[in-house]
N, C-alpha and C positions, 0 to 999 in steps of 0.2 A: 692589683685590683682588676676584677673581671668586668666584662660588658655583658649585655643581654645575649650576645651571640656566642659567648664562650661556654663550654660544657662545665658543669659543676664537678668538683672532685668526689662528691658523695651525695647521697640523698639527705637533705637537711632535716635535722631533728630538733635543734634549738635555734629559733629564728628571731632576728630583730629586724624591724623596719624603721629606717631613719628618714627624716625629711623635715623641712621647716613647716610651720603652721600652715594648714590648708593644702598640703601636698597630697594628702590621701593616704596617710600611714595606716590608719585604722581600717579603711576600706581594703587595702591590700593585705593587711594582716588577717582579716576575716576570709579573704579569698584563699590565702595560703593555708589557713586552718582547714578549710574544706578540701583543698586539693591534696594536702599532705597528711590529713587526718591528725592534726595536732591541736591540742586545746589552746584556745586564744584567750588571754587575759588582757583586757584593755587597761594599760598602766594608769591612765587618768582616774580610773575607778578606785585604784589603790591609793592614789595621792590625795584626791579631793574628798574632804569630809563635808558635813553640813555647813552651809554658809561659806563655801569655798575655802574653809580653813584646812591647811595641810594635816593629814592624819598622823598621829604620833607613831602608829605602827607601820608606817609606809615602808621603811627599810627592812623591817622584819618580814613583811609580806613579800618584798622583792627577793630577799634571801630564800624564803620558802619556795617561791615560784621557781627561781633559777636553779634550785637543787633538784628539781624534778628532771627526769631524763628526756622529756619531750615537751616543747612549748613554743608559742609564738607570742610576741608582744612588741610594743613600740619602744624605740630607743630615745627616751626622754628623761629629763630631770638630771641636773648635774651631779646630785648625790648618788643617783642610781646608775649612771652611765658606765662607770668603771666595772662594777659588779656584773652588769648585763653583758658588757663586751667580753669580759673574762670567761663567762660561762656559756656564751653562744658559740655556735659553729659557723653561722653565716649572718651577714648583715646586708640587707637590701637598701641601697641609698637612692632615694627619689630626688635626684639633683635636677629639678626642672627649672626653666626660666622663671624669673621673679614674677613676671606678669601672670603666668599660669597659676602659680601657687596663691598669689594675692587675690586674683579674681575668684578663685575657688573659696578662699577664706572669707571674703566679703559676702559672697552668695550664701555660704553655709551659715554665717553668723546672722545675717538678716533673716534667713528662712527660719532658723531655730527660734529667734526672738518673736517673729510674727506668728508662728504656729504654736508658741508656748511649749516647745519640746523640753521635757525633763531630761537632764543630763545625769551626772553621777551624784548619788546620795542626796537626791532632792534638790539639786542646784539647777538654775536656769541661766540662760544668757542675760546679761544686764541690759539696761536701756541702751538703745542705739546712740542716744546723745552722749553716752559715756565715752564714745570715741573721741569727743572733743575735750571732755573734762578729766578723764582718767588716763594717766600716762601708761598704765598697765592694761588698758582695754585690749582685748585679744587682737584687734585689727592693728592697733599701734604697736603691740608687741610683735606681731608677725612682720611688720615692716622693719622694726628695729633689729630683729634677729634674722633677717632674710639671707644674710651671707654667712651666718655663724658656722654652719656645718662644713663649709668649704675649707675651714681651717682645722676642724676637728677630725673629720672622717679620713682624710688621706694619711693620717699618722697611725691609724688603728692597727693595721696589719703588722707594723713594726713593734707595737706595744703588746699585741696579743697574737702570737704566731699561729694559733689554732683557728683564727677567725678569717673566713673568706668574705671579702667585700665585693658586692656586685653593684655597679653604678648604672642607674637607669636615667637617661636624659630626656625621655618623653613618655607619654602614655602609650604610644605605639611600642616602644621598647618593652614596657611592662606586659602589654597584651601578648606580644610574640613570645616573651619569656615564659609567661604563665601557660601558654599552649604547649610549649616544649616540656614544661615541668609536669603537665598533666598526662602527656603521652605515655610514659612508661607504665604508669598505673593502669591506664586504659588498655594498653597492649597486653599487660599481664592478665587483666581480667578477661580480655577476649580469648587469650590463649587458654586460660583455665576453663572457660566456657566451652571452647572447642574440644578440649580434652575430655570433659565430662560427656559431651555429645557423642564422641567417638567411642567412649567406654560403654555408653548405653547401647 
């Protein structure tokens, strides 16, 4: 398992972002999509149908997505995780302190509800009082599963030898790593620009 300071074996082409609820998986996936020029599919949009019902075609869509040569998505849903891990070449694990992820999750949930943000396929965050009455409310779910990945992720490289796991313990780790990831592309572009200028 690598850290933010370790060099990657190759330029990622099929990327997973893992983390508990509120850790910022989708935000990082979008950033990686831009830096690496990879198409980003938000896996929640494949799973959730209208009225929060799971879509019947979810696994077919996951299969179709992961057969493409280049992509980035989030490592979620127990039914999809083995297929995703088998076909990815790198997984970025956002292993943040519980207080960090939970505070983000609470702020995000409250903000979405108050602003009426539409999520996937016409769904919206439920009433905030659902945190008290609904066992599967996203905030209660986030708390209940806050340590789940610390059992799952460390076993992945043994099960899927092609998969490189990079563990990020803080937002600073992520920021430093992203800057390093962006540098080769920037340097290459600069070199190409200088070559064109010299040729002119």
